N, C-alpha and C positions, 0 to 999 in steps of 0.2 A: 859390948853389942856393935859391929860397923853400922855405917849411914853412908846410903847409896842420893846422887841426884840420879838421876834422870830427867836428862832433857831429848822433846821427841817432839815429830813436826809430822806431815802431812799434805799433799798438794795431787791437785788433780787438774792437769790442760784444762780446761770446756766443761768441767762440772757438771754432770761425767763426764766423768774424757779419760785420758789414760793417764794412769795413777801408779803416784810410789811413795811412799816412807823412809824416815831415817829416826835413828833412834840412837840417843850417846847414853851411857855409863858412865859416872865418874865419880872417886874415892874422894866425900866430902870433907874428910881431916886436909889432905892433901890436894885436891885440885886436881889427879892427875886423873887421865883420859883413861877406860880398867876396859873400857867395848865398846864395838862401834855395832848396829846392825840397821843396812837399808833392804830394801825390797820392793821392785815393777810389782803390781798388783793387778796389773791387766786395766779395765774398765768402770772406775769409780766413783763414790764426788770427794771430797774435800773431806770434809769430814768422817768419811771411811776410812779415808785415809788418814785420818789423826789417829781415829784409834788404833787404827789396824799399827802403829807407829807404836801408839802408846802398849799396848802389850808386845810390841817385840822390847818393846824396852822393862818393861818390867821383866820378860822373862827371862832379857838377858842378866842383870840383877840378878834372878832366885838361881841364877845357877853357876854365879861368884858367888854368893851366901845367902839359900835360903832363911837364914833368924837373920839378917838385916833390918833392920829400917830404910826407907827408900820416902825419899822424900820429888816428887813430879815435879817438874816446871814445863809448861806447853805454851804456845800466846795461841790455844785455841782454848776463846771463855767459855766457848759450848760445852767443851768435853773436861774444864777443869770443873765448872758449875754442876754438871751430874755427875762428877764421879765424884764430886765431895755431897752431893745428896743434898743439895739445894735446889737444882732444879728437876721436873723430872725427865725420864727417856723416853719421848710419845713415838716416837719413826722407830718403825721395826728392824731400819738397815741397823739400827746403834744398840736394840735392848741386849743381843747376843753378846756386843762386840765386847757392849760396857761388864756384863759381868766374867765373862772371859777372864776380862782386864780387872775386875775387882778376885777374882778367885785364885789368883796368883800369889796373892802375901795378901794376911790377916785382914781385915781393912783394921784396926787398928794401929796399920805398924808400918800406912801410904798415906800420907799428904800432900796435897794436892795446891800449885801455884801457877795463877796467872804469871808472864812477863811477854812484857811488849815483843816485838815480831825481830827488833832486832840482838835483842840479847839472846831468841833463837837459830841462832845462825850458824851453829854445827849441825846441829839436826837441821835446820833448811837444808843444810847445803847437799846433806847427804840426800834425803827425797826427792833436790833437783836431777842427784846423779844416778839415781835410780831409774828416774823419769828421762836423762837424756840416753844413756843404757841399752833398757831395755824399754821404753817405749818408741824409738823415731817413728821406725814406719807407723804404727797403729796410727802414732799420736799424724801426721804429715795423713795416712793412709784416715779418718774417720773425718781431719780438717777441712780436706779438700770436698770430701763430704757436703759439709755443710755450707759449705764455699759455697759449690752447687745448683745446693737446696733456697741457699739465701738472695744468688741472683732469681730462681726461676719465680721466688714469692717476689722481688718485687717487679717484676714485669719484664726478666732478664735486663736490667740494667746492668753494664760489663761496666769492670770497679777497676779503671788506670791501674790497679798490680793487684799479684795473687790476693784472693781472698782466705788463701790458709796461712799459718804459719808457720817455721823449722821449728824443729825444737826447741832452740836458744836461743829462739824467743820471751820464752818465760812462760808459764801459766798466766791468761790472761784476768787483769781486772770484768769483773762481769757484772755489769748493774744490772740488774731485775725493776721494772720500771713499773711503778705501781696508779693508776691511779685513781684517786678518792671515790668512797663512793657518793652517791645519788645526793643534793642538800632539793630545796625545795625550788630551788633553780634549773635545776637542770632535765625535766624534764620538758620545761616551755620552752626549755632552748637560750633561757637567757641568758648576757652575759655578765660572766663570772668572775673577777679576776682581783689582782693587789688592791686594786680601787676600789670597792664596792662595802659591801654590808659586810664583809665576811660571816658566812653560812656555813650553820652546818652542816651536820650532815642530817635530812630524814631519816620514819622509822625503814624506809625500805633500805637506804644506804649504811645506817648499822648492820643491815642481815645480810645487804652484798661483802660488803667490808669481813662480817662472821665469814664465807664463806672463804671468801681471797686468803682469809689467816689461817684459815684450815686446808688449804689444797700448798699454799707456800710452807707452812710443818709437816704435810705427807713427802714435799720432795728432802724437805730435809739440805737444802744446799745454804742457806741464809746466815752470813756469818757476820754482820755489821745492821743495823737500819739507819738509812737522814730519812727528817723529813720536810718541808716549806714549810715555813711559819706561820702558815693559817689555819687555821681553824678546821678545817674538813680533810684539811688532810694531816695533823696531828691526833684525830680521831682516829683515821683510818695506819695511822701509824700504830697507834695503840694498843690494837687489836691486834697487827699483828707480831706483835713486840711481848703482848700476854701472853699467846700461846709456843713462840718461839722462845723466850727469857732472855729477852734482848733487851736491850740500855736503846734509845734513839733517840737520834741528836740532831740539834735542829741546825739545818742550811736553807743560808737566805739567799743564797743564787739560786734554788730548788723553787723561787715561787716563783704564781702564775703575772701572766703580762700584765699591766696596767692600761685597763680598758679605758680611761678619762670618762670623759661623759658617758658613754656607751653605760656603761655598769648597768646593771640591773634592765637593761632594755633587750625586745631580744631584735633579731638581724629585719622581721619585715619593720620593726619604727625605727631603728636607729637610719634605715633608707628610706624611711617619710619622715622623719625630721630633720637626718644629716647626706642630705645625695649625693650630693661633689663629693662631703671631704668619707664619705665609703668609697664611693668609684677609685679617689687619689687611692687608696689605703689597699685597694686591691687590689691596686697594678701595680703600686711599689712599694716594698718593705724598708723602705728608708721613712714611708708618712706614718704619723703614729695617730692616731685614733684623738677625737675631738677632744679638746679640752687640758692637751697637757697630758697622754696615754705614753704605751710604752711600743714604737713603733718593731717590726719585726727582727729588722736589720738588729737593731739592740736587745733585746731578745736571745735571738741568735747568738752575740756579740761574750750576753753572760754565761749565756748557756756554753758556749768553747769554755767563757775561762775557767767555769766552777768545773766541767765533764775532765779539764786539762788536773784541776789542785786535787780533785779525788781520784783521776787513773793516778799518781804517783804520790796517792797517800794509801790505796786502797790494792797496789800490785798483786794480782795472782790471788786476789779477795773476792769472795763473792756478795755483790752489796744490792740492799730494798732499799731503790729511792721512791718514798714516796710523795709525787709532784700531782701536775694534771695536766690538761691538754695539749694544752700550746709547749712547755717545756715536753713534755715525751714527745710529741709530732718534731719540735725541733732535735732532739737528741737524735733521729730516726734518722733524718732529712744529713744529716751533716754526715752520719754516721756513711750514708753511699752516698753522699760528694750531688744530692740533687738539689734541683732549685727549690725557692726561696715559694714557688708556685707549688709544687709537693704537699708545702702543707693544709691544699684545700683541697686534694685531694687525698689525707684521709681520715677513715674515716674510728675517732677512738672511742671508748660505751667506758660508763661508768667504771670503777670496779676490777680493771683490764689487766693483762699482762702485758705488758710485752721487751726485748733483751736485747743488749747491743753489747759482743765484751771488746776490749781495746787492751793491746798487745802492744811492744814497748818497741814494736818500729814504726807504729800511728797508722797500723793497722786496726781496721774497725768489723767486726762480722756481727749483721740483723739476726742471732737466733732466733727472736718470735715475734710476733706485732700482733697485738689488738684481742690477746686470749680471753674469749667468755667462759672456758667450759668449767670452770667449777661456778661458774650461775645459773648453769641449768639446771 
């Protein structure tokens, strides 16, 4: 019995956006490439494109020898785990594609293996070529529309360079920013940073994050989850991870600002006890809170470094970042090129969702801010 290796991948420039897939069929005994498949599939999500690539690869292998055994290698953990039967398939767009893939060969003749992206370069290259060749016009059109909407949403703040990226920029790293759910301190509007009591979610917060997790699962676009090390963000990330079937990676750079001696106090209490320090803090991003806290400038430096590290690590992927008010506002402020005082002009609700996409040329696109529709 012959054995084939199928390497498959898919991508979406926008997620959802112009999408394509690539597949390679390899002779397991000789390493010879026997068939290739690639196609531009219009507007779709990364996950849909990945499944389409899997189906195409399996069909190409079946045409070569319907009696063969097949070992599938993909860098999509979601597809590999779902097709292996270890994760449930909940998203309605995934179920028919998974069924289609499972029907090509008998189940006992197909095995699945997750591989790092760098080991899936042939399929990835074919998928990108398909998007380049078939999706250039659609990519430009959609990206321009998105950029125009971003400018309107940001109060007509003009960017120094176009907010859309030509197709040769590749798929962006897309960060979905989820603020943690309520803690007992949240409705009281008390300072709650990295230097405080590290409160857990309240019962209200637990309900909020369950709703947020369900909304993210329904979208079906998240490929990785990273979280701040604090208790409330780890709890929020765990709720999403349970529904999405993903692991959570703790990222120290996503922690909240340290508010020093102001931790646990309301704004009014800080104004009463530390009036001069508060005035200086509000007027200068370099000034830290009383008692050795972290200034907004220091937070921005930390978030920028974290952002750059994650863009490099997750290029072309959609990543859920579970974090806090100040980091999320800082991501948005930096993406818009807005001044530091913009942080005081943003309202960010508990368990809200925001999205920023980053292209290879350094351009950023703010696509969503403070979305709480899943909480209604």
